GUVOTOR-851015 format. One record per residue: x, z negated, y of N, C-alpha, C in turn. Coordinates in nm, 2 decimals, padded with zeros to 4 digits, m for minus. Each point is the difference from the previous one (the first is absolute). Layout:
// GUVOTOR-851015
+--------+--------+---------+---------+--------+----------+--------+--------+---------+
: n.east :   n.up : n.north : ca.east :  ca.up : ca.north : c.east :   c.up : c.north :
+--------+--------+---------+---------+--------+----------+--------+--------+---------+
:      X :      Z :       Y :       X :      Z :        Y :      X :      Z :       Y :
...
+--------+--------+---------+---------+--------+----------+--------+--------+---------+
This chain:
// GUVOTOR-851015
+--------+--------+---------+---------+--------+----------+--------+--------+---------+
: n.east :   n.up : n.north : ca.east :  ca.up : ca.north : c.east :   c.up : c.north :
+--------+--------+---------+---------+--------+----------+--------+--------+---------+
:  01.46 :  01.45 :  m01.37 :  m00.09 :  00.00 :    00.11 : m00.14 : m00.03 :  m00.06 :
: m00.08 : m00.08 :   00.07 :  m00.13 : m00.03 :   m00.03 : m00.09 :  00.03 :   00.11 :
: m00.11 :  00.07 :  m00.03 :  m00.11 :  00.02 :    00.10 : m00.11 : m00.10 :  m00.04 :
: m00.04 : m00.08 :   00.09 :  m00.09 : m00.11 :   m00.03 : m00.14 :  00.02 :   00.08 :
: m00.11 : m00.01 :  m00.08 :  m00.13 :  00.00 :    00.06 : m00.06 : m00.14 :  m00.03 :
: m00.06 : m00.05 :   00.11 :  m00.08 : m00.12 :   m00.02 : m00.15 :  00.04 :  m00.03 :
: m00.08 : m00.10 :  m00.03 :  m00.14 :  00.03 :   m00.04 : m00.10 : m00.02 :   00.11 :
: m00.11 : m00.03 :  m00.04 :  m00.11 : m00.03 :    00.10 : m00.13 :  00.07 :  m00.05 :
: m00.02 :  00.13 :   00.02 :   00.09 :  00.08 :    00.09 : m00.02 : m00.05 :   00.15 :
:  00.10 :  00.02 :   00.08 :  m00.01 : m00.04 :    00.13 :  00.10 : m00.10 :   00.04 :
:  00.08 : m00.04 :  m00.09 :   00.10 : m00.11 :    00.03 :  00.14 :  00.07 :   00.02 :
:  00.07 : m00.03 :   00.11 :   00.12 :  00.06 :    00.03 :  00.11 : m00.03 :  m00.10 :
:  00.08 :  00.10 :  m00.04 :   00.10 : m00.02 :   m00.10 :  00.12 : m00.08 :   00.06 :
:  00.02 :  00.01 :   00.13 :   00.11 : m00.06 :    00.06 : m00.01 : m00.15 :  m00.01 :
: m00.11 : m00.05 :  m00.02 :  m00.02 : m00.15 :   m00.02 :  00.09 : m00.05 :  m00.12 :
:  00.01 :  00.08 :  m00.10 :   00.08 : m00.04 :   m00.12 :  00.15 :  00.00 :   00.04 :
:  00.04 :  00.07 :   00.10 :   00.14 : m00.01 :    00.04 :  00.03 : m00.15 :   00.04 :
: m00.09 : m00.06 :   00.07 :   00.02 : m00.13 :    00.04 : m00.03 : m00.11 :  m00.10 :
: m00.11 :  00.02 :  m00.08 :  m00.03 : m00.09 :   m00.11 :  00.11 :  00.00 :  m00.10 :
:  00.05 :  00.11 :  m00.04 :   00.10 :  00.01 :   m00.10 :  00.14 : m00.05 :   00.05 :
:  00.02 :  00.00 :   00.13 :   00.13 : m00.05 :    00.05 :  00.00 : m00.15 :   00.04 :
: m00.11 : m00.05 :   00.05 :   00.01 : m00.13 :    00.05 : m00.12 : m00.09 :  m00.05 :
:  00.00 : m00.04 :  m00.12 :  m00.11 : m00.08 :   m00.05 :  00.00 : m00.14 :   00.07 :
: m00.12 : m00.05 :   00.01 :  m00.01 : m00.14 :    00.06 : m00.03 : m00.09 :  m00.11 :
:  00.08 : m00.11 :  m00.01 :  m00.01 : m00.10 :   m00.10 : m00.06 : m00.12 :   00.07 :
: m00.09 : m00.06 :  m00.07 :  m00.06 : m00.12 :    00.06 :  00.03 : m00.12 :  m00.10 :
:  00.07 : m00.09 :   00.05 :   00.03 : m00.13 :   m00.06 : m00.02 : m00.11 :   00.10 :
: m00.12 :  00.00 :   00.05 :  m00.03 : m00.10 :    00.11 :  00.03 :  00.07 :   00.14 :
:  00.09 :  00.09 :   00.00 :   00.03 :  00.08 :    00.12 :  00.01 :  00.15 :  m00.04 :
: m00.02 :  00.08 :   00.10 :   00.02 :  00.14 :   m00.02 :  00.14 :  00.04 :   00.04 :
:  00.06 :  00.08 :  m00.09 :   00.14 :  00.03 :    00.02 :  00.02 :  00.15 :  m00.03 :
:  00.06 :  00.07 :   00.09 :   00.02 :  00.15 :   m00.02 :  00.15 :  00.01 :  m00.05 :
:  00.01 :  00.08 :  m00.11 :   00.13 :  00.02 :   m00.05 :  00.02 :  00.14 :  m00.05 :
:  00.12 :  00.05 :  m00.01 :   00.02 :  00.14 :   m00.05 : m00.02 :  00.00 :  m00.15 :
: m00.08 :  00.09 :  m00.05 :  m00.04 :  00.01 :   m00.14 :  00.11 :  00.08 :  m00.07 :
:  00.07 : m00.06 :  m00.11 :   00.11 :  00.07 :   m00.06 : m00.03 :  00.11 :  m00.09 :
: m00.13 :  00.02 :  m00.04 :  m00.03 :  00.10 :   m00.10 : m00.08 :  00.12 :   00.06 :
:  00.01 :  00.02 :   00.13 :  m00.08 :  00.11 :    00.06 :  00.05 :  00.14 :  m00.05 :
: m00.09 :  00.09 :  m00.01 :   00.04 :  00.14 :   m00.04 :  00.11 :  00.06 :   00.08 :
: m00.01 : m00.02 :   00.13 :   00.10 :  00.07 :    00.09 :  00.14 : m00.05 :  m00.01 :
:  00.02 : m00.10 :  m00.08 :   00.14 : m00.05 :   m00.03 :  00.07 :  00.11 :  m00.08 :
: m00.08 :  00.08 :  m00.08 :   00.07 :  00.10 :   m00.09 : m00.06 :  00.14 :   00.02 :
: m00.09 :  00.02 :   00.09 :  m00.06 :  00.13 :    00.03 : m00.04 :  00.02 :   00.14 :
:  00.00 :  00.12 :   00.04 :  m00.07 :  00.03 :    00.13 : m00.15 :  00.00 :  m00.02 :
: m00.07 : m00.06 :   00.08 :  m00.15 : m00.01 :   m00.02 : m00.07 :  00.06 :   00.12 :
: m00.09 :  00.09 :  m00.03 :  m00.08 :  00.07 :    00.11 : m00.14 : m00.06 :  m00.02 :
: m00.04 : m00.08 :   00.10 :  m00.14 : m00.05 :    00.00 : m00.09 :  00.10 :   00.07 :
: m00.09 :  00.06 :  m00.08 :  m00.08 :  00.11 :    00.05 : m00.14 : m00.05 :   00.03 :
: m00.04 : m00.01 :   00.13 :  m00.14 : m00.03 :    00.03 : m00.09 :  00.12 :  m00.02 :
: m00.09 : m00.01 :  m00.09 :  m00.08 :  00.11 :   m00.05 : m00.14 : m00.05 :  m00.04 :
: m00.11 :  00.07 :   00.04 :  m00.01 :  00.12 :    00.07 :  00.01 : m00.02 :   00.15 :
: m00.01 :  00.11 :   00.08 :   00.00 :  00.00 :    00.14 : m00.10 : m00.10 :   00.05 :
:  00.05 : m00.09 :   00.10 :  m00.09 : m00.10 :    00.05 :  00.04 : m00.14 :  m00.05 :
:  00.09 :  00.00 :  m00.10 :   00.04 : m00.13 :   m00.05 :  00.13 : m00.04 :   00.06 :
:  00.02 : m00.13 :   00.04 :   00.12 : m00.04 :    00.05 :  00.03 :  00.07 :   00.14 :
:  00.12 :  00.05 :   00.01 :   00.04 :  00.07 :    00.12 : m00.03 :  00.15 :  m00.01 :
: m00.06 :  00.05 :  m00.11 :  m00.04 :  00.14 :    00.00 : m00.13 :  00.02 :   00.08 :
: m00.02 :  00.13 :   00.03 :  m00.11 :  00.02 :    00.09 : m00.05 :  00.15 :  m00.03 :
: m00.12 :  00.03 :   00.05 :  m00.06 :  00.13 :    00.00 : m00.04 :  00.03 :   00.14 :
:  00.00 :  00.13 :   00.03 :  m00.04 :  00.04 :    00.14 : m00.15 :  00.00 :   00.02 :
: m00.08 :  00.02 :  m00.11 :  m00.14 :  00.01 :    00.00 : m00.06 : m00.10 :  m00.10 :
: m00.13 : m00.03 :   00.01 :  m00.07 : m00.08 :   m00.10 :  00.01 :  00.07 :  m00.14 :
: m00.01 :  00.13 :   00.00 :   00.01 :  00.07 :   m00.13 :  00.13 : m00.02 :  m00.06 :
:  00.11 : m00.02 :   00.07 :   00.13 : m00.02 :   m00.05 :  00.01 : m00.13 :  m00.08 :
: m00.10 : m00.09 :   00.03 :   00.00 : m00.13 :   m00.06 : m00.10 : m00.01 :  m00.12 :
: m00.05 :  00.11 :  m00.04 :  m00.09 :  00.00 :   m00.12 :  00.08 :  00.07 :  m00.11 :
:  00.01 : m00.07 :  m00.12 :   00.09 :  00.04 :   m00.10 : m00.06 : m00.01 :  m00.14 :
:  00.05 :  00.09 :  m00.09 :  m00.02 : m00.02 :   m00.14 :  00.14 : m00.04 :  m00.06 :
:  00.01 : m00.04 :  m00.12 :   00.13 : m00.03 :   m00.06 :  00.09 :  00.13 :   00.00 :
: m00.07 :  00.12 :  m00.03 :   00.08 :  00.12 :    00.00 :  00.05 :  00.04 :   00.14 :
: m00.08 : m00.02 :   00.11 :   00.05 :  00.02 :    00.13 :  00.12 : m00.09 :   00.03 :
: m00.01 : m00.13 :  m00.04 :   00.10 : m00.09 :    00.03 :  00.13 :  00.04 :  m00.07 :
: m00.01 :  00.04 :  m00.12 :   00.12 :  00.05 :   m00.08 :  00.06 :  00.12 :   00.06 :
: m00.08 :  00.09 :   00.05 :   00.05 :  00.12 :    00.06 :  00.08 : m00.04 :   00.13 :
: m00.06 : m00.09 :   00.08 :   00.06 : m00.04 :    00.12 :  00.14 : m00.07 :  m00.03 :
: m00.01 : m00.09 :  m00.10 :   00.12 : m00.07 :   m00.04 :  00.11 :  00.09 :  m00.04 :
: m00.03 :  00.10 :  m00.08 :   00.09 :  00.10 :   m00.05 :  00.06 :  00.08 :   00.11 :
: m00.09 :  00.04 :   00.10 :   00.05 :  00.08 :    00.11 :  00.10 : m00.08 :   00.08 :
: m00.04 : m00.13 :   00.02 :   00.09 : m00.09 :    00.08 :  00.13 : m00.02 :  m00.08 :
:  00.00 : m00.02 :  m00.13 :   00.12 : m00.02 :   m00.08 :  00.09 :  00.12 :   00.01 :
: m00.05 :  00.12 :  m00.02 :   00.08 :  00.12 :    00.01 :  00.07 :  00.01 :   00.14 :
: m00.07 : m00.03 :   00.10 :   00.07 :  00.00 :    00.14 :  00.10 : m00.11 :   00.01 :
: m00.03 : m00.12 :  m00.05 :   00.09 : m00.11 :    00.00 :  00.13 :  00.04 :  m00.07 :
: m00.02 :  00.06 :  m00.12 :   00.12 :  00.04 :   m00.08 :  00.08 :  00.11 :   00.07 :
: m00.06 :  00.09 :   00.07 :   00.07 :  00.10 :    00.08 :  00.08 : m00.07 :   00.11 :
: m00.06 : m00.11 :   00.06 :   00.07 : m00.07 :    00.11 :  00.12 : m00.08 :  m00.05 :
: m00.01 : m00.04 :  m00.13 :   00.10 : m00.09 :   m00.06 :  00.06 :  00.06 :  m00.12 :
:  00.06 :  00.12 :   00.01 :   00.05 :  00.07 :   m00.12 :  00.11 : m00.08 :  m00.08 :
:  00.07 : m00.09 :   00.06 :   00.10 : m00.08 :   m00.07 : m00.06 : m00.09 :  m00.11 :
: m00.13 : m00.03 :   00.01 :  m00.07 : m00.09 :   m00.09 : m00.07 :  00.08 :  m00.11 :
:  00.00 :  00.13 :   00.00 :  m00.08 :  00.08 :   m00.09 :  00.04 : m00.01 :  m00.14 :
:  00.13 : m00.03 :  m00.03 :   00.04 : m00.01 :   m00.14 : m00.01 : m00.14 :  m00.06 :
: m00.04 : m00.10 :   00.09 :  m00.02 : m00.13 :   m00.05 : m00.12 : m00.01 :  m00.10 :
:  00.01 : m00.09 :  m00.10 :  m00.11 : m00.02 :   m00.09 : m00.12 : m00.04 :   00.08 :
: m00.12 :  00.06 :  m00.04 :  m00.12 : m00.02 :    00.08 : m00.11 : m00.06 :  m00.09 :
: m00.05 : m00.11 :   00.05 :  m00.11 : m00.07 :   m00.07 : m00.12 : m00.01 :   00.10 :
: m00.12 :  00.02 :  m00.04 :  m00.12 : m00.02 :    00.08 : m00.07 : m00.12 :  m00.05 :
: m00.02 : m00.10 :   00.10 :  m00.06 : m00.13 :   m00.04 : m00.13 : m00.02 :   00.07 :
: m00.10 : m00.06 :  m00.06 :  m00.12 : m00.03 :    00.06 : m00.05 : m00.14 :  m00.05 :
: m00.06 : m00.07 :   00.10 :  m00.05 : m00.13 :   m00.02 : m00.15 :  00.01 :   00.03 :
: m00.08 : m00.07 :  m00.09 :  m00.15 :  00.00 :    00.02 : m00.05 :  00.15 :   00.01 :
: m00.07 :  00.03 :   00.10 :  m00.05 :  00.14 :    00.01 :  00.11 :  00.10 :   00.02 :
:  00.12 : m00.05 :   00.04 :   00.12 :  00.09 :    00.00 :  00.02 :  00.05 :  m00.14 :
: m00.06 : m00.07 :  m00.10 :   00.01 :  00.05 :   m00.14 : m00.08 :  00.13 :  m00.02 :
: m00.07 :  00.05 :   00.10 :  m00.07 :  00.13 :    00.00 :  00.10 :  00.09 :   00.07 :
:  00.05 : m00.04 :   00.12 :   00.08 :  00.09 :    00.08 :  00.13 :  00.04 :  m00.07 :
:  00.06 : m00.10 :  m00.07 :   00.13 :  00.03 :   m00.07 : m00.01 :  00.11 :  m00.11 :
: m00.10 : m00.01 :  m00.09 :  m00.01 :  00.11 :   m00.10 : m00.02 :  00.14 :   00.06 :
: m00.09 :  00.00 :   00.11 :  m00.02 :  00.13 :    00.06 :  00.12 :  00.06 :   00.06 :
:  00.08 : m00.08 :   00.07 :   00.13 :  00.05 :    00.06 :  00.10 :  00.03 :  m00.11 :
:  00.01 : m00.08 :  m00.10 :   00.09 :  00.03 :   m00.11 : m00.04 :  00.13 :  m00.07 :
: m00.12 :  00.03 :  m00.02 :  m00.05 :  00.12 :   m00.06 :  00.03 :  00.12 :   00.09 :
: m00.02 : m00.01 :   00.13 :   00.03 :  00.10 :    00.09 :  00.15 :  00.04 :   00.00 :
:  00.09 : m00.10 :   00.00 :   00.14 :  00.02 :    00.00 :  00.04 :  00.06 :  m00.14 :
: m00.06 : m00.05 :  m00.11 :   00.03 :  00.06 :   m00.13 : m00.03 :  00.15 :   00.00 :
: m00.12 :  00.03 :   00.05 :  m00.04 :  00.14 :    00.00 :  00.09 :  00.09 :   00.09 :
:  00.03 : m00.06 :   00.11 :   00.10 :  00.07 :    00.10 :  00.13 :  00.03 :  m00.07 :
:  00.05 : m00.10 :  m00.07 :   00.13 :  00.01 :   m00.07 : m00.01 :  00.11 :  m00.11 :
: m00.12 :  00.01 :  m00.07 :  m00.02 :  00.10 :   m00.10 :  00.01 :  00.14 :   00.06 :
: m00.07 :  00.01 :   00.11 :   00.01 :  00.13 :    00.07 :  00.14 :  00.04 :   00.04 :
:  00.07 : m00.10 :   00.05 :   00.14 :  00.03 :    00.04 :  00.08 :  00.04 :  m00.11 :
: m00.02 : m00.06 :  m00.12 :   00.08 :  00.04 :   m00.12 : m00.03 :  00.15 :  m00.04 :
: m00.13 :  00.04 :   00.03 :  m00.03 :  00.14 :   m00.04 :  00.06 :  00.10 :   00.10 :
: m00.01 : m00.04 :   00.13 :   00.04 :  00.10 :    00.11 :  00.13 : m00.03 :   00.07 :
:  00.07 : m00.11 :  m00.04 :   00.12 : m00.04 :    00.06 : m00.02 : m00.10 :   00.11 :
:  00.10 : m00.08 :   00.03 :  m00.01 : m00.10 :    00.10 :  00.04 : m00.13 :  m00.05 :
:  00.02 : m00.09 :   00.09 :   00.05 : m00.14 :   m00.04 : m00.12 : m00.09 :  m00.02 :
: m00.02 : m00.04 :  m00.12 :  m00.11 : m00.10 :   m00.02 :  00.03 : m00.14 :   00.05 :
: m00.10 : m00.08 :   00.02 :   00.02 : m00.14 :    00.03 :  00.03 : m00.07 :  m00.13 :
:  00.08 : m00.10 :   00.01 :   00.05 : m00.08 :   m00.11 : m00.10 : m00.10 :  m00.05 :
: m00.12 :  00.04 :  m00.03 :  m00.11 : m00.09 :   m00.04 :  00.03 : m00.06 :  m00.13 :
:  00.01 : m00.14 :   00.00 :   00.03 : m00.07 :   m00.12 : m00.12 : m00.07 :  m00.06 :
: m00.10 : m00.04 :   00.08 :  m00.11 : m00.08 :   m00.05 : m00.10 : m00.05 :   00.10 :
: m00.09 : m00.08 :  m00.05 :  m00.11 : m00.05 :    00.09 : m00.01 : m00.15 :  m00.04 :
: m00.03 : m00.08 :   00.10 :  m00.02 : m00.14 :   m00.02 : m00.14 : m00.04 :   00.05 :
: m00.08 : m00.06 :  m00.09 :  m00.14 : m00.04 :    00.04 :  00.00 : m00.15 :  m00.02 :
: m00.04 : m00.07 :   00.11 :  m00.01 : m00.15 :    00.00 : m00.14 : m00.03 :   00.03 :
: m00.07 : m00.06 :  m00.09 :  m00.14 : m00.05 :    00.02 : m00.09 :  00.12 :   00.05 :
:  00.02 :  00.12 :  m00.06 :  m00.06 :  00.12 :    00.04 : m00.15 :  00.00 :  m00.02 :
: m00.08 :  00.04 :   00.10 :  m00.14 :  00.02 :   m00.01 : m00.01 :  00.15 :  m00.02 :
:  00.01 :  00.05 :  m00.13 :   00.01 :  00.15 :   m00.02 : m00.13 :  00.06 :  m00.04 :
: m00.09 : m00.07 :  m00.07 :  m00.12 :  00.06 :   m00.05 : m00.10 : m00.11 :  m00.03 :
: m00.11 : m00.01 :   00.07 :  m00.10 : m00.10 :   m00.01 : m00.07 :  00.01 :  m00.14 :
:  00.01 :  00.11 :  m00.06 :  m00.06 :  00.01 :   m00.14 :  00.08 : m00.08 :  m00.10 :
:  00.12 : m00.03 :   00.03 :   00.09 : m00.07 :   m00.10 :  00.06 : m00.13 :   00.05 :
: m00.01 : m00.02 :   00.13 :   00.06 : m00.12 :    00.06 : m00.10 : m00.12 :  m00.02 :
:  00.04 : m00.11 :  m00.06 :  m00.09 : m00.11 :   m00.02 : m00.06 : m00.05 :   00.13 :
: m00.12 : m00.05 :  m00.01 :  m00.06 : m00.07 :    00.12 :  00.00 :  00.08 :   00.13 :
: m00.06 :  00.13 :  m00.01 :   00.00 :  00.07 :    00.13 : m00.09 : m00.06 :   00.10 :
:  00.02 :  00.02 :   00.13 :  m00.08 : m00.06 :    00.10 : m00.14 :  00.06 :  m00.01 :
: m00.10 : m00.08 :   00.04 :  m00.14 :  00.05 :    00.00 : m00.02 :  00.11 :   00.10 :
: m00.08 :  00.10 :  m00.04 :  m00.03 :  00.11 :    00.09 : m00.13 : m00.02 :   00.06 :
: m00.01 :  00.01 :   00.13 :  m00.13 : m00.01 :    00.07 : m00.09 :  00.12 :  m00.02 :
+--------+--------+---------+---------+--------+----------+--------+--------+---------+
């Protein structure tokens, strides 16, 4: 299983479900075809729109739409635990957390939260999540180390 975050921040993750499935090739004409190398050929992929207000996610108040990376991680982890409770048959599947662009911030935060949760479960008993790893693609993780950061006003 893969949990996928898109970047932005503010770009819906579900967009990648369509981009990764149906690329458009241009050779004088545009043609839609099924992409044979998509992740969900071999894994269940959960496209998580995060933080609240992105994609189809929403908040009930304006304050619900103001976030830090830590808040976003806490919300994503709360969502994931509830999702796992709703789909217990998938709990033992290998789990990878993936992030593209600014999703390269969301993915490590969620991975760390799951890792810490698993450590607590090992101490006190319980079934840990089968966390295997993290995938970062073109991650914007730290402007102190990322080449060519955008200008700051």
